[in-house]
N, C-alpha and C positions, 0 to 999 in steps of 0.2 A: 503494499500499500505506499509506498516511499515513492512520493512524486518529485523528491529533491527540492522540497520547500526551502526558502530561506527564512530565517527568524522574521524577518519583515513580512513575508507572506503569511506566515503563521499570526503575526501580529494583526494583520488586516484580516484574516480570516475571524479572529476574536472580535475585532471592531464590528465587522458584519454580523456576526452572531448577535451583538448586544443590541444591534438596530440603529438606525440613523436617528439622530435628534433633530437635524437641519436637512434642508433640501440639498444642501452642498455636501460632498464627500470629505472625508479628512484627507489630508496629503497622502498619508500611508495607504488608504484604501484606493484612492485615485491612481496612486502608482503602480499598484498591485492588481487592479480590477481586470485589466485584460487577459492576464496570464491566468488568474484563478478562474475565470469564466471559460477560458478555452480549455482548461484542464477539469471543466465542469464541477468545480468546486462552489462556485457561486453562478448566480443567474440574475439577470435584470427582469424586472416585472413591467408590465404595459405602462405602468406610471414612471418608469425609469428608475425605480428604488432597486437596490441591490440586496440580494438575500442569499443565504446559504442553500446548497442543494443537499440532499440526503448525503450523498458522497462526501460533501463539505464538512457536515454535522458529524460523520463518523472519523474523517480525518482529524478534526479538531479534538473530538473526545479521546481517540487514540494518543494523540499528543500530550492530553492532560493525564492521561493514565500513566505513560511513560515518565512525564515530570513527576508525578506522583510517587512512583516507585523510587525515583532517584531523591526526591525529598525525605522519603521514608528511610533511604538508606543512609542519609546524612544526619537527619534528626527526627527520631521516633514519635515527637509531638508537633511535627510540621502539619499546618492546616491544610486539610484536604477537602474538596468537594463532596458532598454526600453521595452523589452518583459514582464518583471514581472510588469511594471507600467500599459502596457495594459492590460494584464490579470486581475490584481486586480481591474483595474477601470471597466472593462467589466463585473466582476463578483460582482461589488458594494462593494468592500471589504475597498477601499480606495476612496478619492476624494480630489480634488485639494483645498486648504484652501486659506484664502485672502492673507496670507503672501507670497504665490508662492510654498509654501511646500505642503506636503501631510497630511491628517488627516485620521484616522480610522474612518469608519462609523460604525454604532451599529452591522451590519452584521460582519464587521471585527473584531470587539471586541468579539463577541460571537465565532467567528470561533477560535480566538486565545485561548479563555477560554476553548473551547472544546479539542483543541490540547493538552493544558497544562494539562487538566483533564484525559487524556488517558496516560500520562508518569507515 
């Protein structure tokens, strides 16, 4: 699912997901809109607004899960989105530790190692 997106493009996806507050796109979104729509991660509506496609939502969610795994690896009490926690616990990548934080499971450590090996 790696589209070779840059951090700037991921930021633009996040801003699109939050929705536009004004009719004008932010500089980050405007810079990356053409590529994101070309990759079918974002789509223009009939009114000219930009929104995430299902593929865009999945890509952003996967990035949030990977970032969550990395955060837990460095800080067991790192704040995580509830949907990310639910997904990572369901897939047995993290577990609740005795101190009330999270701990990576063996499967979570293997997943992070695989992701880092692909870079």
